[in-house]
C-alpha positions in Angstrom: 115.4 122.0 94.6 116.8 119.2 92.2 119.3 119.7 89.7 118.0 119.9 86.3 121.4 119.4 84.4 124.1 117.3 83.9 126.7 119.0 85.6 129.7 117.4 83.7 128.0 116.8 80.1 124.9 119.5 80.5 122.4 117.0 79.3 118.7 116.8 81.2 118.3 114.9 84.0 115.5 112.5 83.9 113.8 111.6 87.1 114.1 107.4 87.6 113.4 105.5 91.1 116.1 103.9 92.5 116.2 99.6 94.0 116.0 101.4 97.5 112.4 102.7 97.0 113.6 106.5 96.8 114.0 109.0 93.4 117.0 109.8 92.3 117.9 111.8 89.0 120.0 110.9 85.8 122.3 111.6 83.2 121.3 109.0 80.2 124.5 109.8 78.7 127.3 110.0 81.2 127.2 108.1 84.5 126.5 110.7 87.0 123.6 110.4 89.1 121.9 112.4 93.0 119.6 110.9 95.4 116.9 113.4 95.8 116.1 113.1 99.3 112.0 114.5 98.9 109.1 113.0 97.9 108.7 113.9 94.3 106.9 111.4 93.0 104.2 109.5 94.3 101.3 107.2 93.0 97.3 107.4 94.3 94.5 105.5 93.8 91.8 107.5 93.2 88.2 106.1 94.0 85.9 105.3 90.4 82.8 107.9 89.9 80.0 106.8 89.5 79.0 107.5 85.7 75.8 107.7 84.2 74.8 105.2 81.5 74.5 107.0 78.2 72.4 105.4 76.5 69.0 106.8 79.4 70.1 103.6 81.9 68.6 100.6 82.3 65.1 101.4 81.1 66.4 101.8 77.7 65.7 99.2 75.8 62.3 98.9 76.3 61.7 101.2 74.1 63.9 100.2 71.5 62.7 98.6 67.6 63.5 95.3 67.5 65.0 93.4 64.2 65.1 89.7 63.5 68.7 88.8 63.6 71.0 86.3 65.1 72.4 86.8 68.7 76.3 86.3 68.5 77.1 84.2 71.4 77.7 80.7 71.0 75.4 79.4 73.3 72.4 81.9 72.2 69.5 80.6 69.6 68.0 84.1 70.1 66.5 85.6 66.3 65.0 89.1 67.5 67.7 92.3 69.0 66.7 95.4 70.0 68.8 97.7 68.7 69.2 101.5 68.6 72.0 104.2 66.5 73.1 106.4 67.8 76.1 109.0 65.9 79.6 108.0 67.8 82.0 109.3 65.2 82.6 112.2 63.2 79.5 113.1 60.9 81.0 111.6 57.8 81.1 108.4 59.7 78.1 106.0 59.7 75.8 105.6 62.1 76.8 102.7 65.5 74.3 99.9 65.8 73.7 98.6 69.5 72.2 95.7 70.1 71.0 93.8 73.1 69.7 89.6 72.0 66.2 89.4 73.9 66.9 85.9 74.8 69.5 85.9 76.4 69.6 89.7 77.5 74.0 90.0 75.6 75.0 93.3 74.0 77.1 93.9 71.0 77.8 97.2 68.5 77.2 96.7 65.1 78.8 99.1 63.0 
C-alpha cells in the first residue's frame, strides 16, 4: 500500500518514474521521495479494432449526387465531384458536405 500523504509536510504525494525504471511517490513541496517495489504503472498497447464505415462503405459513393466543383488537389483538373450532406454537429449548426472527386478520387470536407 503506497503512502498517500507526505509524512513531513502532509501534502499529497504524486506517482512518478525513477531513472532506474521503477516507480516512486514524491512530494512536490519538500524533497521527500519513497520508492515503490511493486509496479503500479504499466503501459499496454491494445490492438486496433476494425470500425465499420460510418458513411456506408466503399459503395456509398456510387449513388451519391454529383455537383460541378473544382477539386482542391493541386495536380488534379477534375471539375465534378460526388457529395452528400451529414448533420455531424448540433441541430442549430449547418450540415457538413463531404466530397469525392470523380477524376482522382480525392476526398475533402466542406462546411
